[in-house]
C-alpha positions as CSV (number, residue, x, y, z in Angstrom):
1,M,-19.6,15.7,19.2
2,N,-19.5,17.9,16.7
3,A,-21.2,16.2,13.2
4,G,-18.8,18.4,11.0
5,F,-16.1,17.3,13.5
6,N,-16.9,14.1,12.7
7,R,-16.6,14.5,9.0
8,A,-13.3,16.0,8.7
9,V,-12.0,13.2,10.7
10,V,-13.4,10.6,8.7
11,L,-12.0,12.6,5.5
12,L,-8.5,13.0,6.7
13,A,-8.7,9.1,7.8
14,C,-9.5,8.2,4.4
15,S,-7.2,10.4,2.6
16,A,-4.7,8.9,4.9
17,M,-5.4,5.7,4.1
18,L,-5.2,6.2,0.1
19,T,-1.8,7.6,1.0
20,V,-0.5,5.1,2.4
21,T,-2.2,1.6,0.0
22,T,-0.2,4.3,-3.3
23,A,2.6,6.0,-1.8
24,C,4.5,2.7,-0.6
25,T,4.4,1.2,-4.0
26,T,6.7,1.9,-6.8
27,V,6.3,0.0,-10.3
28,T,8.5,-0.5,-12.7
29,R,8.7,-2.3,-16.0
30,H,11.5,-3.6,-17.7
31,S,12.4,-4.8,-21.3
32,P,14.8,-7.8,-21.6
33,P,18.0,-6.9,-21.4
34,A,19.8,-8.2,-24.4
35,A,22.5,-9.8,-22.4
36,G,19.6,-12.6,-21.2
37,L,16.9,-12.0,-17.8
38,Q,19.5,-12.3,-15.5
39,Q,20.3,-8.4,-15.9
40,L,17.1,-7.9,-15.0
41,P,16.8,-6.2,-10.9
42,L,14.8,-9.3,-9.8
43,A,15.5,-12.1,-6.9
44,P,13.9,-15.4,-6.2
45,S,10.2,-14.9,-4.8
46,D,9.9,-11.5,-6.7
47,T,6.0,-11.1,-8.0
48,V,6.2,-9.5,-11.3
49,T,3.4,-9.3,-13.9
50,V,4.6,-10.6,-17.0
51,L,3.8,-9.2,-20.6
52,L,4.4,-11.6,-23.2
53,K,5.1,-10.3,-26.8
54,S,1.4,-12.6,-27.6
55,G,-1.0,-9.6,-25.1
56,E,-1.1,-12.1,-22.4
57,Q,-0.5,-11.2,-19.0
58,R,1.0,-13.3,-16.5
59,A,1.5,-13.1,-12.5
60,I,4.3,-15.1,-11.3
61,T,6.5,-15.3,-8.4
62,V,9.7,-15.8,-9.4
63,T,12.1,-18.8,-8.3
64,Q,14.8,-18.5,-10.8
65,L,16.0,-16.4,-13.7
66,A,17.9,-18.2,-16.4
67,P,19.4,-16.1,-19.0
68,D,17.4,-17.1,-21.7
69,R,14.0,-18.0,-19.6
70,L,11.8,-17.0,-16.6
71,L,11.1,-19.8,-13.5
72,G,8.4,-19.4,-11.4
73,V,4.8,-20.2,-10.3
74,D,2.0,-18.6,-11.9
75,E,0.1,-16.5,-9.0
76,G,-3.7,-17.8,-10.4
77,S,-3.2,-21.7,-10.9
78,R,-0.2,-21.6,-8.5
79,Q,1.5,-24.0,-10.6
80,P,4.8,-23.8,-12.2
81,V,5.6,-21.7,-15.3
82,E,9.0,-21.2,-17.3
83,L,8.4,-18.2,-19.9
84,A,10.8,-18.2,-22.4
85,A,12.8,-14.4,-22.8
86,A,12.0,-14.8,-26.4
87,D,8.3,-14.7,-25.5
88,I,8.9,-11.6,-23.4
89,A,8.0,-8.1,-24.2
90,S,8.2,-6.8,-20.7
91,V,7.9,-7.5,-17.2
92,D,6.8,-5.2,-14.5
93,L,8.3,-5.4,-11.1
94,K,6.3,-4.3,-7.7
95,R,8.3,-3.3,-5.2
96,V,6.8,-1.7,-1.7
97,D,9.2,0.8,0.8
98,G,9.0,0.0,3.8
99,V,10.2,3.1,5.6
100,R,8.2,5.3,3.6
101,T,5.0,2.5,4.9
102,G,6.6,2.9,8.3
103,L,6.3,6.6,8.8
104,L,3.3,7.1,6.9
105,V,1.4,4.4,9.1
106,L,3.3,6.3,12.1
107,A,1.3,9.8,10.8
108,V,-2.0,7.9,10.5
109,V,-1.6,6.9,14.0
110,L,-0.5,9.8,15.4
111,V,-3.8,12.0,13.7
112,A,-6.1,9.5,15.0
113,A,-4.5,10.0,18.3
114,L,-4.8,13.4,18.0
115,A,-8.1,13.7,16.3
116,A,-9.3,11.5,19.6
117,T,-7.6,13.6,22.2
118,A,-9.2,16.5,21.0
119,S,-12.4,15.1,20.8
120,A,-12.5,13.9,24.2
121,A,-11.2,17.2,25.8
122,K,-14.1,18.9,23.7
123,S,-17.1,16.0,25.4
124,L,-15.3,16.7,29.0
125,A,-15.3,20.6,28.5
126,D,-18.7,20.3,27.2
127,G,-19.4,18.0,30.0
128,I,-18.2,19.8,32.8
129,G,-19.7,23.2,31.1
130,K,-22.9,21.4,31.3
131,A,-22.7,20.4,35.5
132,G,-21.5,23.9,36.3
133,S,-24.5,25.1,34.5
134,A,-26.6,23.0,36.9
135,A,-24.4,23.6,39.6
136,A,-25.7,27.6,39.3
137,G,-28.8,27.4,38.5
138,G,-29.8,24.9,41.8
139,L,-28.0,28.1,43.9
């Protein structure tokens, strides 16, 4: 197979994977509202990064939101944690867009299939050309 073609396919695959891993995720930063933490767009089982006013960051899976505290499980230690709203500077919520992820994965699969088809067609054409040359030379 052609080395330039192989490099192009690898570069395309790497670019597609980089796009898939970054384009499908949205991170939004929220400050604790005065009306209480329950006003945040969070739900149980969301994984968030909490920046405390002390400067410490904690990765937490939310189990419950109360007006004055966030309850969850620390991602590192797997221990229950309770953070007071007064101690929270911001909450980063990361969400994955399932539709965009599905479309990008489909696009990557289609590009890979097209590359494989083109490669197979080129190999077949090269093989037929060599067989035809050999047959013509033997006459």
